[in-house]
C-alpha positions as a LaTeX table, in Angstrom:
\begin{tabular}{lrrr}
\hline
Residue & $x$ (\AA) & $y$ (\AA) & $z$ (\AA) \\
\hline
Unk1 & 25.68 & 60.51 & $-31.21$ \\
Unk2 & 23.34 & 59.92 & $-28.66$ \\
Unk3 & 23.12 & 55.96 & $-29.86$ \\
Unk4 & 26.87 & 56.18 & $-30.20$ \\
Unk5 & 27.67 & 57.29 & $-26.46$ \\
Unk6 & 24.61 & 54.94 & $-25.22$ \\
Unk7 & 26.16 & 52.09 & $-27.24$ \\
Unk8 & 29.90 & 53.41 & $-24.94$ \\
Unk9 & 28.76 & 53.56 & $-21.86$ \\
Unk10 & 26.49 & 49.99 & $-22.29$ \\
Unk11 & 29.36 & 48.61 & $-23.70$ \\
Unk12 & 32.02 & 49.98 & $-21.04$ \\
Unk13 & 29.62 & 49.03 & $-17.98$ \\
Unk14 & 29.07 & 45.72 & $-19.18$ \\
Unk15 & 33.50 & 45.59 & $-19.65$ \\
Unk16 & 33.90 & 47.07 & $-16.06$ \\
Unk17 & 31.47 & 44.72 & $-14.31$ \\
Unk18 & 33.18 & 41.24 & $-15.94$ \\
Unk19 & 36.46 & 43.23 & $-15.29$ \\
Unk20 & 35.53 & 43.79 & $-11.44$ \\
Unk21 & 33.30 & 40.62 & $-10.24$ \\
Unk22 & 35.43 & 37.84 & $-12.68$ \\
Unk23 & 38.33 & 37.12 & $-13.01$ \\
Unk24 & 38.30 & 38.28 & $-16.96$ \\
Unk25 & 40.66 & 40.75 & $-16.79$ \\
Unk26 & 43.66 & 39.08 & $-15.19$ \\
Unk27 & 42.85 & 36.27 & $-17.70$ \\
Unk28 & 43.11 & 38.61 & $-20.32$ \\
Unk29 & 46.10 & 40.50 & $-19.07$ \\
Unk30 & 48.19 & 36.79 & $-19.20$ \\
Unk31 & 47.00 & 36.24 & $-22.38$ \\
Unk32 & 48.36 & 39.60 & $-23.61$ \\
Unk33 & 51.61 & 39.06 & $-21.56$ \\
Unk34 & 51.24 & 41.96 & $-19.15$ \\
Unk35 & 51.24 & 40.64 & $-16.31$ \\
Unk36 & 52.87 & 43.22 & $-14.86$ \\
Unk37 & 49.73 & 45.57 & $-15.25$ \\
Unk38 & 47.64 & 43.30 & $-12.31$ \\
Unk39 & 49.04 & 45.06 & $-9.68$ \\
Unk40 & 47.86 & 48.36 & $-10.99$ \\
Unk41 & 44.53 & 47.78 & $-12.74$ \\
Unk42 & 43.54 & 44.76 & $-10.67$ \\
Unk43 & 42.36 & 46.97 & $-7.97$ \\
Unk44 & 39.24 & 48.40 & $-6.62$ \\
Unk45 & 40.57 & 51.85 & $-6.12$ \\
Unk46 & 40.52 & 51.89 & $-10.15$ \\
Unk47 & 38.03 & 49.41 & $-11.33$ \\
Unk48 & 35.03 & 51.06 & $-9.38$ \\
Unk49 & 35.57 & 54.64 & $-10.36$ \\
Unk50 & 35.58 & 53.03 & $-14.23$ \\
Unk51 & 32.43 & 51.54 & $-13.06$ \\
Unk52 & 30.72 & 54.59 & $-11.68$ \\
Unk53 & 31.87 & 56.35 & $-14.49$ \\
Unk54 & 30.62 & 54.63 & $-17.17$ \\
Unk55 & 27.47 & 54.41 & $-15.18$ \\
Unk56 & 26.90 & 57.84 & $-15.34$ \\
Unk57 & 27.73 & 57.92 & $-18.69$ \\
Unk58 & 24.60 & 54.97 & $-19.74$ \\
Unk59 & 22.31 & 57.63 & $-17.33$ \\
Unk60 & 23.48 & 60.46 & $-18.93$ \\
Unk61 & 22.63 & 58.71 & $-22.39$ \\
Unk62 & 19.48 & 57.60 & $-21.49$ \\
Unk63 & 18.63 & 61.16 & $-19.90$ \\
Unk64 & 19.29 & 62.69 & $-22.76$ \\
Unk65 & 17.58 & 60.38 & $-25.32$ \\
Unk66 & 14.22 & 60.52 & $-23.05$ \\
Unk67 & 14.48 & 64.87 & $-22.96$ \\
Unk68 & 14.99 & 65.00 & $-26.78$ \\
Unk69 & 11.96 & 62.97 & $-27.56$ \\
\hline
\end{tabular}
């Protein structure tokens, strides 16, 4: 479980960083035909808390892995 938690945290962090700091999210939503969601999702009030949550999850997974050794 600890490796799955760490993998989820790291992959979520990478995806959130890419969506926050590059135009990846508008391109992906346009490709999928979901441009109506851009006003809701492409917002710092949504993306930054998601990024913070995944960073906390990654830190927790690393702390838990270190504690078990």
